[in-house]
N, C-alpha and C positions, 0 to 999 in steps of 0.2 A: 243914064250911066248904068251899065250892066255889072254883074257881080265881079268879073275879072278886073274891070277897070278900077274898082274900089280896092282891090288887093294888089294891084300892080306895084305900088312903091315897096310893099312887103316882099314880093318876089324879086323885084330888082335888087334890093338890099341883100337878100340871101344869095342871089346869083353873084353879086359883086364880092361878097365874102368868100364864096367857094372859088372863084377865079383867083382872087388874091392869095388864098391859102395854097392853091396848086402852084401859082407862081413863086411863092416863097418856099416851096418845098415842104409844106406842112399839110396835114390833113385836118378835117374837121375835129378829130379826136386828139391831135397833138402834133408834135414836130417829128420830122424824120430823123431816125437814128443813124449815125455814121459809124461804120465799124473802123475803130482805130486800134484794134488789138495787135496788129503786126507792127505798129509804130512805137517809138520811144515815147514814154509818158510825157516828156518835155516838149515833144513836137506839137506845134499848133495844128489844128485839123487841116487847114489848106495845104500845109507842108506835107502832112501825112498823106493826104489825097494825091498830091503831086508824085510823091515817092512810089505810092502804090500803082499809079498809072504807068510809071517807068518799069514796073515789074509785071504789068499785066500780060506781056507776051509770054511769060513763063507758062500760063494756062495752055496755050497752044503747044508750046515746046514740050511740056510734060504730059500732054494728052495720051501718048503712048503707054504711060504707066497705068492709066485707068482702062485702056482698051476702048474699042469702038462697040457700039451696040451688037453689031454682027458677031464680033469676036466673043463678046460676053455671052451672048445667047448660044453660040456654038459650044462654049465651055459648059454652060448650064446643062445643055442637052447630053453631054458626055456623062454627067453625074447621074443622070436618070432620077433625080430627086426633084419633086415639084417645087417651084419657087413661089414665094409669097406674092399675093396680089399687088401690094405696094411696091414691090420690086419691078413687076410689069409696068407699073405706072412711071417709075423712075426711067426705065428703058424707053418707054414711049416718049417721055419728056426729052430725053437725050436725043432721040431721033428727030424731034421737032426743033429743038433749040441748037443742036450741034454740040452741046456741052455735056460731057460724060462725068458725073460726079457720084454715080451710083455704086461704083465698085466698093466704096468704103462701107456701104451698108450691107446688111446680112441678107443675101438673096433667098436663103432657105432657113428652115428652123433647125437644120442639121449642121453642127459645127464642122464636122469632117468634110461634108460636101462644100461648105462655104470655103474652107481652106483649099480644097482641090480646085474649085472655080478660080480663085484668086491666083493660084500658082499656074493654072492653065492659061489665063489671060496674059500673065507676065511672059510665059514661054512663047505664046502665039505672037506677041508683039515684039519679041526679040529683047526683052528687058530682064530675062532671067539668065544668070550665068550658068556655066557648066557645073559648078559646085552647088547649085540650087539656091544661091543668094542672088540678091539684086545685082545686075550687071552694071556696076558703076561707070564702067568705060562707056556704055551705051548712054547712060544718063549724061555723062560729061560731054559726049559728042552733041547731045540735044541742047543743053543749056549753054554751051559755048557759042551758040548762035545769037545769044542776047547782046544788045547794044546798050550803051557804049562798052567797049572792050573791058574797061575797068570793072564795070558791073558784072560782066560775064565772068571775069577772073575770080571775083568773090564768090559767085554762085558755083563755079567750077570746084573751087576749094571745098565749098560746103557739100557738094555732091560726093566728095570722097570722105568727109568727116561726119556728116549727119548720121544718126544711128540707123542701123539696119532695120527695115521694116519688120516688126514682129508678125508672124503668121501671114506674111505677104500683104499686110494692110498698108498700102502706100500713102494714105492720106496724111499721116504724121510726118512721113519723110518729105512729102511735097510741102507741108506747112513749114518744116525746118528750112527748106530751100527758099521758100518765100520770105521767111522772116530775115534771113541773111540778105536776101536781095533788097528788102526795104531798108534794112539797117545800112546797107552799103550804097544805096541810091544817092546820087549827088543831089542835094537839096539846095536850090537857089535860095538865097535869103529873100524872104518876103518883105516888101516895104512896110515899115511901121506906120500905123494909122497916125494921121495928123490930129492935133488936139481938137480941131473943128470937125473932125469925122470925114474930111474929104481929102 
């Protein structure tokens, strides 16, 4: 019997624990945290996740508010202010994943340049109105594509009533739209667990 044969039960047990942890959605250090901040406190986690999934298309519909990496970099170049290294990382991640969430971060250490970049992005994507505020009509045209129509109607109303983004920071505006969406999402009643657990 060699050394590995004598340790095989230990390795097999450890492997089985790691596989079971991964299957259960946990890590060796603890359980996976589910973000339920958009949901009502009384919503069970499965219902919250179902409502959030109905609102997931908003990310794509509202992507123009954040701009594409090309638009963002074009606007950054206009300011001639060097951007922070972590912002380059965010842009790179956006190029790889296709998800642009970096506009809410500060691209430079200069607040005036940051404001100019955010304003430029909204203007370049057609989301800036002639009066310099968010073009809510453009936002309404995007969110009206959400389904079902009753959910789209709720988000369209929110697009006209959520507070104007301060200093062109659209992340809070988007969060407002998402909260209304999740609160308005039709939640099918989940079956109650039977006493036996099945």
